[in-house]
N, CA, C and O atoms as a GROMACS GRO file, in nm:
protein
  284
    1VAL      N    1   0.085  -0.118   0.000
    1VAL     CA    2   0.000   0.000   0.000
    1VAL      C    3   0.089   0.124   0.000
    1VAL      O    4   0.176   0.138   0.086
    2THR      N    5   0.068   0.210  -0.093
    2THR     CA    6   0.144   0.334  -0.102
    2THR      C    7   0.089   0.434  -0.001
    2THR      O    8  -0.032   0.445   0.016
    3GLU      N    9   0.177   0.504   0.065
    3GLU     CA   10   0.133   0.604   0.163
    3GLU      C   11   0.113   0.740   0.096
    3GLU      O   12   0.190   0.778   0.008
    4VAL      N   13   0.010   0.811   0.139
    4VAL     CA   14  -0.015   0.948   0.094
    4VAL      C   15   0.052   1.037   0.196
    4VAL      O   16   0.010   1.040   0.312
    5LYS      N   17   0.158   1.111   0.155
    5LYS     CA   18   0.235   1.185   0.254
    5LYS      C   19   0.246   1.334   0.228
    5LYS      O   20   0.329   1.400   0.291
    6LYS      N   21   0.166   1.390   0.141
    6LYS     CA   22   0.170   1.535   0.122
    6LYS      C   23   0.088   1.599   0.233
    6LYS      O   24   0.022   1.530   0.310
    7GLU      N   25   0.094   1.730   0.241
    7GLU     CA   26   0.026   1.800   0.349
    7GLU      C   27  -0.125   1.778   0.343
    7GLU      O   28  -0.194   1.830   0.256
    8MET      N   29  -0.171   1.700   0.436
    8MET     CA   30  -0.312   1.662   0.440
    8MET      C   31  -0.390   1.758   0.528
    8MET      O   32  -0.339   1.805   0.630
    9ASP      N   33  -0.513   1.787   0.490
    9ASP     CA   34  -0.600   1.874   0.568
    9ASP      C   35  -0.683   1.787   0.662
    9ASP      O   36  -0.797   1.752   0.631
   10THR      N   37  -0.624   1.752   0.776
   10THR     CA   38  -0.693   1.663   0.869
   10THR      C   39  -0.816   1.728   0.930
   10THR      O   40  -0.912   1.659   0.964
   11ASN      N   41  -0.815   1.861   0.944
   11ASN     CA   42  -0.934   1.929   0.996
   11ASN      C   43  -1.051   1.914   0.900
   11ASN      O   44  -1.165   1.895   0.943
   12ALA      N   45  -1.024   1.922   0.770
   12ALA     CA   46  -1.131   1.903   0.671
   12ALA      C   47  -1.182   1.759   0.676
   12ALA      O   48  -1.302   1.736   0.661
   13LEU      N   49  -1.092   1.663   0.697
   13LEU     CA   50  -1.135   1.524   0.706
   13LEU      C   51  -1.220   1.504   0.831
   13LEU      O   52  -1.323   1.436   0.825
   14ARG      N   53  -1.179   1.560   0.941
   14ARG     CA   54  -1.261   1.552   1.064
   14ARG      C   55  -1.398   1.615   1.041
   14ARG      O   56  -1.499   1.562   1.086
   15GLY      N   57  -1.399   1.728   0.970
   15GLY     CA   58  -1.525   1.795   0.938
   15GLY      C   59  -1.615   1.708   0.852
   15GLY      O   60  -1.737   1.706   0.870
   16ALA      N   61  -1.555   1.636   0.757
   16ALA     CA   62  -1.633   1.546   0.671
   16ALA      C   63  -1.694   1.433   0.753
   16ALA      O   64  -1.806   1.389   0.726
   17ILE      N   65  -1.620   1.386   0.852
   17ILE     CA   66  -1.672   1.280   0.941
   17ILE      C   67  -1.794   1.332   1.016
   17ILE      O   68  -1.897   1.265   1.022
   18VAL      N   69  -1.781   1.451   1.073
   18VAL     CA   70  -1.891   1.512   1.148
   18VAL      C   71  -2.010   1.541   1.056
   18VAL      O   72  -2.125   1.515   1.092
   19ALA      N   73  -1.982   1.595   0.937
   19ALA     CA   74  -2.088   1.629   0.842
   19ALA      C   75  -2.168   1.506   0.801
   19ALA      O   76  -2.288   1.515   0.772
   20LYS      N   77  -2.103   1.391   0.799
   20LYS     CA   78  -2.170   1.266   0.762
   20LYS      C   79  -2.244   1.206   0.883
   20LYS      O   80  -2.312   1.105   0.870
   21GLY      N   81  -2.229   1.270   1.000
   21GLY     CA   82  -2.297   1.223   1.120
   21GLY      C   83  -2.236   1.097   1.178
   21GLY      O   84  -2.303   1.019   1.244
   22MET      N   85  -2.105   1.078   1.153
   22MET     CA   86  -2.036   0.959   1.202
   22MET      C   87  -1.938   0.995   1.312
   22MET      O   88  -1.898   1.110   1.328
   23THR      N   89  -1.902   0.894   1.388
   23THR     CA   90  -1.797   0.911   1.488
   23THR      C   91  -1.667   0.855   1.431
   23THR      O   92  -1.667   0.778   1.335
   24GLN      N   93  -1.556   0.895   1.492
   24GLN     CA   94  -1.427   0.840   1.448
   24GLN      C   95  -1.424   0.689   1.470
   24GLN      O   96  -1.362   0.616   1.393
   25LYS      N   97  -1.490   0.642   1.575
   25LYS     CA   98  -1.496   0.499   1.601
   25LYS      C   99  -1.565   0.426   1.486
   25LYS      O  100  -1.518   0.322   1.442
   26GLU      N  101  -1.677   0.481   1.438
   26GLU     CA  102  -1.749   0.420   1.326
   26GLU      C  103  -1.665   0.419   1.199
   26GLU      O  104  -1.665   0.321   1.124
   27VAL      N  105  -1.594   0.528   1.175
   27VAL     CA  106  -1.508   0.537   1.057
   27VAL      C  107  -1.396   0.433   1.066
   27VAL      O  108  -1.365   0.365   0.968
   28ALA      N  109  -1.337   0.421   1.184
   28ALA     CA  110  -1.230   0.322   1.205
   28ALA      C  111  -1.282   0.181   1.176
   28ALA      O  112  -1.213   0.102   1.112
   29GLU      N  113  -1.403   0.150   1.222
   29GLU     CA  114  -1.462   0.018   1.197
   29GLU      C  115  -1.478  -0.007   1.047
   29GLU      O  116  -1.452  -0.117   1.000
   30HIS      N  117  -1.522   0.095   0.973
   30HIS     CA  118  -1.538   0.081   0.827
   30HIS      C  119  -1.404   0.058   0.758
   30HIS      O  120  -1.397  -0.011   0.656
   31LEU      N  121  -1.297   0.116   0.814
   31LEU     CA  122  -1.164   0.099   0.756
   31LEU      C  123  -1.098  -0.031   0.802
   31LEU      O  124  -0.997  -0.074   0.746
   32GLY      N  125  -1.156  -0.093   0.904
   32GLY     CA  126  -1.098  -0.216   0.957
   32GLY      C  127  -0.976  -0.193   1.043
   32GLY      O  128  -0.886  -0.277   1.051
   33ILE      N  129  -0.972  -0.076   1.108
   33ILE     CA  130  -0.861  -0.043   1.198
   33ILE      C  131  -0.916  -0.005   1.335
   33ILE      O  132  -1.035   0.023   1.350
   34ALA      N  133  -0.829  -0.005   1.434
   34ALA     CA  134  -0.869   0.033   1.569
   34ALA      C  135  -0.892   0.184   1.575
   34ALA      O  136  -0.826   0.260   1.504
   35PRO      N  137  -0.986   0.229   1.659
   35PRO     CA  138  -1.009   0.373   1.674
   35PRO      C  139  -0.880   0.449   1.710
   35PRO      O  140  -0.859   0.561   1.662
   36LYS      N  141  -0.796   0.389   1.793
   36LYS     CA  142  -0.670   0.456   1.831
   36LYS      C  143  -0.580   0.472   1.708
   36LYS      O  144  -0.511   0.574   1.695
   37THR      N  145  -0.580   0.374   1.620
   37THR     CA  146  -0.501   0.382   1.497
   37THR      C  147  -0.551   0.497   1.410
   37THR      O  148  -0.471   0.572   1.353
   38LEU      N  149  -0.683   0.513   1.399
   38LEU     CA  150  -0.739   0.624   1.321
   38LEU      C  151  -0.697   0.757   1.383
   38LEU      O  152  -0.659   0.850   1.311
   39THR      N  153  -0.704   0.766   1.514
   39THR     CA  154  -0.663   0.889   1.582
   39THR      C  155  -0.518   0.923   1.550
   39THR      O  156  -0.485   1.039   1.523
   40LEU      N  157  -0.431   0.822   1.553
   40LEU     CA  158  -0.289   0.845   1.521
   40LEU      C  159  -0.271   0.887   1.376
   40LEU      O  160  -0.190   0.975   1.346
   41LYS      N  161  -0.346   0.824   1.285
   41LYS     CA  162  -0.336   0.858   1.143
   41LYS      C  163  -0.382   1.002   1.120
   41LYS      O  164  -0.322   1.075   1.041
   42LEU      N  165  -0.488   1.044   1.189
   42LEU     CA  166  -0.536   1.181   1.178
   42LEU      C  167  -0.432   1.279   1.235
   42LEU      O  168  -0.409   1.386   1.180
   43LYS      N  169  -0.372   1.241   1.345
   43LYS     CA  170  -0.272   1.327   1.409
   43LYS      C  171  -0.150   1.345   1.318
   43LYS      O  172  -0.096   1.455   1.307
   44ARG      N  173  -0.107   1.237   1.254
   44ARG     CA  174   0.011   1.241   1.167
   44ARG      C  175  -0.022   1.287   1.025
   44ARG      O  176   0.066   1.332   0.952
   45GLY      N  177  -0.150   1.275   0.987
   45GLY     CA  178  -0.190   1.313   0.852
   45GLY      C  179  -0.139   1.216   0.746
   45GLY      O  180  -0.107   1.257   0.635
   46VAL      N  181  -0.133   1.087   0.782
   46VAL     CA  182  -0.081   0.986   0.689
   46VAL      C  183  -0.183   0.872   0.674
   46VAL      O  184  -0.214   0.801   0.769
   47PHE      N  185  -0.233   0.858   0.550
   47PHE     CA  186  -0.324   0.749   0.518
   47PHE      C  187  -0.274   0.681   0.393
   47PHE      O  188  -0.220   0.746   0.303
   48GLY      N  189  -0.292   0.550   0.386
   48GLY     CA  190  -0.259   0.478   0.264
   48GLY      C  191  -0.358   0.514   0.154
   48GLY      O  192  -0.466   0.565   0.183
   49THR      N  193  -0.322   0.487   0.031
   49THR     CA  194  -0.412   0.520  -0.080
   49THR      C  195  -0.543   0.443  -0.073
   49THR      O  196  -0.648   0.497  -0.107
   50ASP      N  197  -0.537   0.318  -0.028
   50ASP     CA  198  -0.661   0.240  -0.014
   50ASP      C  199  -0.752   0.302   0.091
   50ASP      O  200  -0.874   0.309   0.073
   51GLU      N  201  -0.692   0.347   0.202
   51GLU     CA  202  -0.771   0.411   0.307
   51GLU      C  203  -0.831   0.542   0.258
   51GLU      O  204  -0.947   0.573   0.286
   52ALA      N  205  -0.753   0.619   0.186
   52ALA     CA  206  -0.802   0.747   0.132
   52ALA      C  207  -0.920   0.722   0.038
   52ALA      O  208  -1.018   0.795   0.041
   53ARG      N  209  -0.909   0.619  -0.044
   53ARG     CA  210  -1.017   0.585  -0.136
   53ARG      C  211  -1.143   0.545  -0.059
   53ARG      O  212  -1.253   0.589  -0.092
   54LYS      N  213  -1.126   0.461   0.043
   54LYS     CA  214  -1.241   0.418   0.124
   54LYS      C  215  -1.306   0.536   0.195
   54LYS      O  216  -1.428   0.547   0.200
   55LEU      N  217  -1.223   0.627   0.249
   55LEU     CA  218  -1.276   0.745   0.318
   55LEU      C  219  -1.353   0.834   0.221
   55LEU      O  220  -1.457   0.888   0.256
   56THR      N  221  -1.303   0.849   0.100
   56THR     CA  222  -1.368   0.932  -0.001
   56THR      C  223  -1.509   0.880  -0.029
   56THR      O  224  -1.604   0.958  -0.038
   57VAL      N  225  -1.521   0.750  -0.044
   57VAL     CA  226  -1.652   0.689  -0.072
   57VAL      C  227  -1.741   0.695   0.052
   57VAL      O  228  -1.856   0.737   0.044
   58LEU      N  229  -1.688   0.651   0.165
   58LEU     CA  230  -1.765   0.645   0.289
   58LEU      C  231  -1.822   0.780   0.329
   58LEU      O  232  -1.938   0.791   0.368
   59LEU      N  233  -1.739   0.884   0.318
   59LEU     CA  234  -1.778   1.017   0.364
   59LEU      C  235  -1.833   1.105   0.252
   59LEU      O  236  -1.865   1.222   0.273
   60ASP      N  237  -1.843   1.047   0.131
   60ASP     CA  238  -1.895   1.119   0.015
   60ASP      C  239  -1.819   1.251  -0.006
   60ASP      O  240  -1.879   1.357  -0.021
   61ILE      N  241  -1.686   1.241  -0.006
   61ILE     CA  242  -1.600   1.358  -0.022
   61ILE      C  243  -1.595   1.394  -0.170
   61ILE      O  244  -1.555   1.312  -0.253
   62LYS      N  245  -1.636   1.516  -0.203
   62LYS     CA  246  -1.645   1.560  -0.343
   62LYS      C  247  -1.508   1.598  -0.401
   62LYS      O  248  -1.485   1.576  -0.520
   63SER      N  249  -1.420   1.653  -0.320
   63SER     CA  250  -1.287   1.696  -0.368
   63SER      C  251  -1.178   1.633  -0.282
   63SER      O  252  -1.116   1.702  -0.201
   64PRO      N  253  -1.155   1.503  -0.299
   64PRO     CA  254  -1.059   1.435  -0.212
   64PRO      C  255  -0.917   1.491  -0.222
   64PRO      O  256  -0.842   1.486  -0.125
   65SER      N  257  -0.879   1.542  -0.338
   65SER     CA  258  -0.742   1.592  -0.351
   65SER      C  259  -0.718   1.711  -0.259
   65SER      O  260  -0.605   1.729  -0.212
   66GLN      N  261  -0.819   1.792  -0.233
   66GLN     CA  262  -0.804   1.906  -0.142
   66GLN      C  263  -0.778   1.860   0.001
   66GLN      O  264  -0.705   1.926   0.075
   67ILE      N  265  -0.838   1.748   0.040
   67ILE     CA  266  -0.817   1.697   0.175
   67ILE      C  267  -0.687   1.619   0.184
   67ILE      O  268  -0.605   1.643   0.273
   68PHE      N  269  -0.667   1.525   0.092
   68PHE     CA  270  -0.554   1.434   0.104
   68PHE      C  271  -0.423   1.490   0.051
   68PHE      O  272  -0.316   1.439   0.085
   69PHE      N  273  -0.429   1.595  -0.031
   69PHE     CA  274  -0.305   1.653  -0.084
   69PHE      C  275  -0.290   1.800  -0.051
   69PHE      O  276  -0.196   1.864  -0.098
   70GLY      N  277  -0.379   1.856   0.030
   70GLY     CA  278  -0.368   1.996   0.069
   70GLY      C  279  -0.380   2.089  -0.051
   70GLY      O  280  -0.427   2.051  -0.157
   71ASN      N  281  -0.336   2.210  -0.031
   71ASN     CA  282  -0.346   2.311  -0.139
   71ASN      C  283  -0.220   2.317  -0.220
   71ASN      O  284  -0.211   2.396  -0.315
   0.00000   0.00000   0.00000
């Protein structure tokens, strides 16, 4: 799995989670990772490409490049 390591907008991702009415725990379950792992990934701003793809679909993110690759 290739890692996405450019400047990620984790606040926008957190906002997308809230906008979808989900908790971080629910998102972690959909990704198949522990909630603590999701918290660490959000803190570091590092998600694999498969995870980014799953998050885009799960959270119905319209402009994933703005979140996962910053400006």
